Backbone bond lengths (Angstrom), bond angles and torsions (degrees), N, CA, C in turn:
res aa  C-N    CA-C-N  psi(-1)  N-CA   C-N-CA  omega(-1)  CA-C   N-CA-C  phi
1 M - - - 1.453 - - 1.534 108.90 -
2 M 1.326 115.71 139.21 1.468 121.05 -179.48 1.519 110.46 -79.71
3 N 1.322 114.15 145.76 1.454 117.21 172.20 1.534 108.34 -86.87
4 E 1.323 116.35 172.59 1.468 120.35 -175.29 1.521 112.25 -61.74
5 M 1.345 116.89 -39.51 1.465 120.25 -179.18 1.529 111.02 -64.11
6 D 1.317 117.64 -43.66 1.464 121.06 177.67 1.526 110.84 -61.69
7 C 1.313 114.95 -41.43 1.467 120.28 179.21 1.529 110.59 -62.82
8 R 1.321 117.76 -42.85 1.464 121.80 178.96 1.531 111.18 -65.03
9 E 1.328 116.74 -40.36 1.472 120.04 178.32 1.519 110.68 -64.75
10 R 1.325 117.26 -42.84 1.468 120.48 178.25 1.530 111.22 -65.51
11 M 1.335 116.56 -37.43 1.458 120.32 177.45 1.523 110.34 -63.68
12 N 1.334 116.26 -44.60 1.457 120.47 177.78 1.523 110.74 -59.63
13 D 1.323 116.86 -47.91 1.463 120.82 179.06 1.527 110.99 -58.88
14 A 1.322 116.33 -43.42 1.465 120.02 -179.15 1.527 111.25 -63.51
15 L 1.330 117.53 -44.03 1.466 120.50 -179.72 1.524 111.27 -65.56
16 V 1.328 117.12 -45.47 1.471 121.10 -179.78 1.524 109.91 -62.33
17 N 1.319 116.81 -46.24 1.464 119.90 -178.57 1.519 112.11 -68.37
18 L 1.321 117.42 -37.29 1.460 120.79 177.89 1.522 110.53 -61.91
19 F 1.333 116.87 -47.91 1.457 120.72 178.32 1.528 110.36 -59.42
20 R 1.312 117.12 -47.99 1.458 122.62 -178.56 1.528 111.11 -61.64
21 D 1.335 116.28 -44.30 1.462 120.15 -177.91 1.525 112.36 -66.66
22 I 1.332 116.88 -42.84 1.466 119.65 178.69 1.524 109.56 -64.58
23 N 1.319 117.31 -42.49 1.467 121.26 178.67 1.529 110.50 -60.29
24 S 1.316 116.91 -43.93 1.462 121.40 179.39 1.530 111.33 -64.00
25 L 1.331 116.73 -42.76 1.466 120.64 177.21 1.521 111.20 -62.12
26 E 1.335 116.63 -42.12 1.467 120.07 178.55 1.527 110.58 -62.69
27 E 1.324 116.96 -43.05 1.460 120.12 179.70 1.527 111.15 -62.30
28 R 1.327 117.33 -42.01 1.475 120.29 178.26 1.527 110.99 -66.65
29 A 1.329 116.74 -36.05 1.466 120.04 178.56 1.528 110.39 -65.52
30 I 1.329 117.09 -37.76 1.472 120.78 177.77 1.519 109.81 -64.62
31 E 1.340 116.33 -45.08 1.467 120.73 -178.38 1.522 111.96 -58.14
32 G 1.323 117.55 -34.97 1.455 120.37 -178.39 1.510 114.61 -95.49
33 S 1.325 117.58 10.49 1.464 120.46 -172.30 1.529 114.49 -98.50
34 G 1.329 116.89 -9.44 1.460 119.03 -174.29 1.516 112.39 89.42
35 F 1.317 117.34 2.24 1.462 122.47 178.00 1.528 108.81 -115.05
36 D 1.310 115.00 51.63 1.468 121.74 -173.70 1.520 113.66 -65.87
37 D 1.327 117.44 -15.11 1.462 119.48 179.70 1.526 112.46 -84.16
38 L 1.338 117.31 0.60 1.454 121.37 -179.93 1.526 111.03 -97.28
39 T 1.332 115.18 143.90 1.458 121.09 170.71 1.522 107.82 -96.24
40 I 1.312 116.74 169.65 1.461 120.15 177.02 1.527 109.94 -62.14
41 N 1.333 117.55 -36.53 1.465 120.03 176.50 1.524 111.28 -63.97
42 D 1.335 117.03 -41.37 1.470 120.83 176.63 1.528 110.18 -57.03
43 V 1.323 116.01 -45.30 1.465 120.38 -178.12 1.529 110.65 -63.74
44 H 1.312 116.87 -38.04 1.468 119.31 178.28 1.530 111.23 -67.06
45 V 1.324 117.65 -35.60 1.465 120.43 175.99 1.527 109.44 -66.51
46 I 1.319 117.33 -45.45 1.470 121.83 177.98 1.523 109.57 -58.29
47 D 1.319 116.80 -43.29 1.461 121.57 178.89 1.527 111.22 -61.79
48 A 1.335 117.14 -41.52 1.466 121.24 -179.81 1.532 111.64 -67.83
49 I 1.319 117.26 -33.95 1.469 120.45 177.28 1.519 109.31 -66.59
50 G 1.313 116.50 -47.33 1.461 122.38 175.80 1.510 114.17 71.79
51 L 1.317 114.45 -175.16 1.466 121.90 -175.04 1.523 113.08 -98.13
52 G 1.316 117.34 -6.25 1.463 120.32 -176.45 1.514 112.68 -78.81
53 E 1.301 114.71 -150.31 1.461 121.86 179.66 1.526 110.31 -61.96
54 P 1.333 116.91 151.05 1.472 119.36 176.21 1.534 111.05 -55.85
55 K 1.323 115.43 149.61 1.460 121.76 -179.97 1.517 109.08 -119.96
56 N 1.321 116.08 158.57 1.454 118.69 174.33 1.527 109.41 -93.06
57 M 1.323 115.75 168.59 1.458 121.33 -175.43 1.528 111.70 -62.69
58 T 1.318 117.31 -37.44 1.456 120.36 -178.83 1.525 110.82 -63.01
59 A 1.319 117.38 -44.09 1.467 120.94 -179.49 1.528 110.52 -63.75
60 I 1.318 116.66 -42.14 1.469 120.27 -179.74 1.524 110.70 -67.66
61 S 1.329 116.96 -43.56 1.465 120.02 -179.33 1.526 110.64 -63.93
62 R 1.310 116.70 -37.72 1.463 120.84 178.10 1.530 110.38 -63.18
63 E 1.326 115.48 -44.97 1.469 120.20 -179.45 1.528 111.46 -61.64
64 L 1.326 116.41 -36.06 1.467 121.43 -178.61 1.528 113.15 -90.08
65 S 1.316 116.88 -6.58 1.474 122.27 -176.98 1.525 111.77 57.73
66 V 1.334 115.40 45.93 1.466 121.77 175.13 1.526 107.94 -129.65
67 T 1.335 116.02 164.80 1.462 119.45 177.30 1.529 109.64 -75.66
68 V 1.323 115.63 159.32 1.462 120.10 176.39 1.536 109.37 -62.16
69 G 1.333 117.23 -36.32 1.462 121.07 178.15 1.523 112.04 -60.82
70 T 1.319 116.57 -45.66 1.466 120.91 177.76 1.519 110.24 -62.99
71 L 1.325 116.62 -43.72 1.455 121.09 179.47 1.525 110.98 -63.07
72 T 1.322 117.90 -37.26 1.467 121.71 -179.44 1.526 110.94 -58.82
73 I 1.317 116.58 -41.98 1.473 120.63 178.93 1.520 109.99 -61.21
74 A 1.333 116.94 -47.19 1.465 120.48 178.87 1.528 110.83 -64.22
75 M 1.327 116.36 -40.34 1.463 121.41 -178.03 1.526 111.04 -64.44
76 N 1.333 117.32 -40.54 1.465 120.47 178.06 1.522 110.89 -57.45
77 G 1.331 116.24 -42.88 1.461 120.34 178.90 1.514 112.11 -65.59
78 L 1.331 116.86 -41.27 1.465 120.22 -179.38 1.524 112.09 -68.51
79 V 1.329 117.09 -33.51 1.468 120.42 175.38 1.527 109.42 -65.72
80 K 1.336 116.82 -46.51 1.470 121.03 179.76 1.523 112.02 -61.25
81 K 1.327 116.75 -36.09 1.464 121.35 -179.39 1.531 112.38 -79.46
82 G 1.331 116.90 -10.14 1.460 120.75 176.36 1.517 115.87 88.89
83 Y 1.343 117.97 18.59 1.458 121.34 -178.93 1.525 113.62 -95.31
84 V 1.320 116.29 -22.96 1.459 121.56 -171.90 1.518 110.04 -131.22
85 D 1.332 115.13 146.58 1.456 121.86 176.85 1.525 108.73 -120.94
86 R 1.329 115.81 137.49 1.476 122.01 174.85 1.519 108.09 -109.31
87 Q 1.316 115.98 135.24 1.467 121.55 176.73 1.519 108.69 -136.03
88 R 1.313 116.70 131.87 1.476 120.39 173.96 1.517 108.44 -72.10
89 S 1.315 115.74 140.37 1.453 121.29 177.83 1.523 109.10 -67.99
90 E 1.314 115.92 139.34 1.467 120.86 176.48 1.533 110.20 -70.80
91 K 1.341 116.61 -33.38 1.462 121.53 -176.94 1.521 112.04 -78.11
92 D 1.335 116.34 -37.63 1.464 121.07 -177.14 1.526 107.62 -138.50
93 R 1.310 117.58 101.67 1.461 123.23 -174.19 1.539 112.80 -62.10
94 R 1.331 117.00 -17.52 1.470 119.82 177.55 1.522 111.35 -75.71
95 R 1.302 116.57 -22.27 1.468 122.43 -176.55 1.527 109.80 -87.01
96 V 1.324 116.07 131.33 1.461 122.16 177.04 1.518 108.03 -111.99
97 N 1.313 116.22 122.48 1.460 121.61 178.41 1.524 109.48 -93.64
98 I 1.318 115.17 134.65 1.452 122.01 -177.45 1.521 108.73 -112.41
99 S 1.322 115.88 132.54 1.466 120.35 175.37 1.527 108.71 -144.42
100 L 1.315 115.16 165.50 1.462 120.50 179.22 1.520 110.47 -86.72
101 T 1.315 115.63 142.02 1.456 120.93 170.71 1.534 107.77 -77.35
102 E 1.302 117.67 178.47 1.468 120.51 176.43 1.528 110.40 -59.18
103 K 1.318 116.92 -41.62 1.470 121.28 176.86 1.531 110.35 -62.14
104 G 1.314 117.16 -40.66 1.460 121.85 177.40 1.514 111.92 -64.70
105 R 1.323 116.02 -37.90 1.467 120.33 177.93 1.530 110.88 -64.85
106 R 1.314 116.27 -40.27 1.475 119.86 177.55 1.531 110.61 -63.87
107 A 1.330 116.71 -41.35 1.469 120.50 177.92 1.533 110.18 -64.57
108 F 1.331 116.80 -41.71 1.464 121.11 177.61 1.526 110.08 -58.38
109 E 1.322 116.61 -49.34 1.471 121.45 -178.11 1.526 111.19 -63.43
110 S 1.323 116.93 -38.52 1.461 120.77 178.07 1.527 110.21 -61.56
111 H 1.321 116.45 -46.27 1.459 120.57 -179.47 1.539 110.93 -68.04
112 A 1.321 116.90 -38.49 1.466 120.67 177.42 1.530 109.83 -62.02
113 G 1.326 116.79 -36.57 1.464 120.81 177.19 1.517 111.54 -63.50
114 F 1.331 116.58 -39.53 1.462 120.56 176.10 1.525 109.82 -59.68
115 H 1.338 116.69 -46.14 1.465 120.31 -178.67 1.523 111.50 -65.38
116 R 1.341 117.16 -39.61 1.468 119.42 178.00 1.528 110.40 -61.86
117 A 1.343 116.48 -43.66 1.462 120.25 -179.94 1.526 111.02 -63.89
118 M 1.324 117.17 -40.23 1.458 121.04 179.38 1.532 110.11 -62.68
119 V 1.326 116.71 -47.93 1.462 120.75 -179.41 1.529 110.22 -64.95
120 D 1.328 117.38 -41.28 1.469 120.59 179.26 1.523 111.05 -60.04
121 R 1.322 117.20 -41.58 1.472 120.19 179.75 1.519 111.21 -67.05
122 I 1.324 117.82 -39.74 1.463 120.65 178.49 1.529 109.51 -67.60
123 A 1.323 116.47 -48.95 1.465 121.28 -176.49 1.524 111.58 -64.52
124 G 1.325 116.43 -31.05 1.463 120.43 -179.28 1.513 113.56 -64.21
125 N 1.314 117.27 -18.21 1.463 121.78 -179.77 1.525 112.96 -102.20
126 L 1.340 117.15 5.80 1.463 120.72 -175.28 1.523 111.25 -123.80
127 S 1.326 115.39 148.79 1.460 120.36 170.48 1.523 108.20 -76.31
128 L 1.315 117.13 168.59 1.466 121.07 177.12 1.527 110.37 -60.35
129 E 1.320 117.48 -40.73 1.468 120.77 178.76 1.526 110.77 -63.18
130 E 1.327 116.83 -41.68 1.464 120.36 178.52 1.523 111.07 -65.55
131 M 1.348 116.50 -39.36 1.466 119.55 177.84 1.529 110.48 -62.99
132 E 1.329 117.44 -41.83 1.464 120.89 178.73 1.528 110.57 -63.69
133 S 1.321 117.32 -42.91 1.470 120.81 178.15 1.524 110.49 -62.92
134 L 1.332 116.19 -44.51 1.463 120.19 178.92 1.524 110.21 -61.98
135 M 1.323 117.65 -43.15 1.466 120.91 178.96 1.516 111.56 -61.73
136 N 1.322 117.34 -40.42 1.467 120.39 177.54 1.522 110.48 -61.69
137 L 1.317 117.47 -45.49 1.461 121.23 179.41 1.528 111.08 -65.82
138 L 1.333 117.81 -43.39 1.468 120.86 -179.80 1.529 110.90 -64.91
139 T 1.320 116.99 -37.44 1.464 120.73 177.98 1.526 109.84 -64.54
140 R 1.312 117.08 -43.11 1.462 120.23 177.85 1.529 111.14 -64.43
141 L 1.331 117.08 -40.85 1.467 120.42 177.21 1.524 110.94 -63.30
142 T 1.317 116.77 -44.29 1.467 121.34 179.05 1.520 110.25 -60.01
143 D 1.319 116.60 -47.57 1.469 120.26 178.69 1.520 110.73 -59.68
144 F 1.331 116.45 -42.24 1.464 119.84 179.60 1.523 111.20 -61.76
145 F 1.348 116.59 -49.94 1.466 119.65 -176.09 1.528 112.24 -68.19
146 R 1.310 118.04 -32.66 1.461 120.47 176.45 1.515 111.63 -67.50
147 G 1.328 116.92 -28.69 1.450 120.55 178.74 1.518 113.82 -94.45
148 F 1.333 116.98 -6.22 1.460 121.66 -176.02 1.517 110.60 -63.65
149 G 1.311 116.35 127.22 1.465 120.63 176.81 1.508 114.86 81.27
150 K 1.318 117.84 2.94 1.477 119.77 179.86 1.497 110.19 -91.76
């Protein structure tokens, strides 16, 4: 039987390796997607913008847990690469609405396909009860990490 310290060390290793492995898989998926000019950070910004209504910089930065200044640097690159469009609001000229271009939408869909395939492969090896248990644990982890350091 493991003691608490061993369990904590194994948990740390599992979390670090899981993050690293998912990041590596995402990077390889980008390389083979035809969107080789994107970084993993670019893809996360594209994902946060999404396909719905245009968003402002504050909403996107909040979703990504980055400053507006940091997001601005990434956004400038995505505009230059043709993935993102900026439009000033007609109602409030101080507000800048961000949306994906057609190229950005294709990149979004490509990345969403990667995530669907990843989830399908994981779910394919689990019973419904196991999926529910995993979802409960992942939800608790997400809540913890979103509140970490606040």
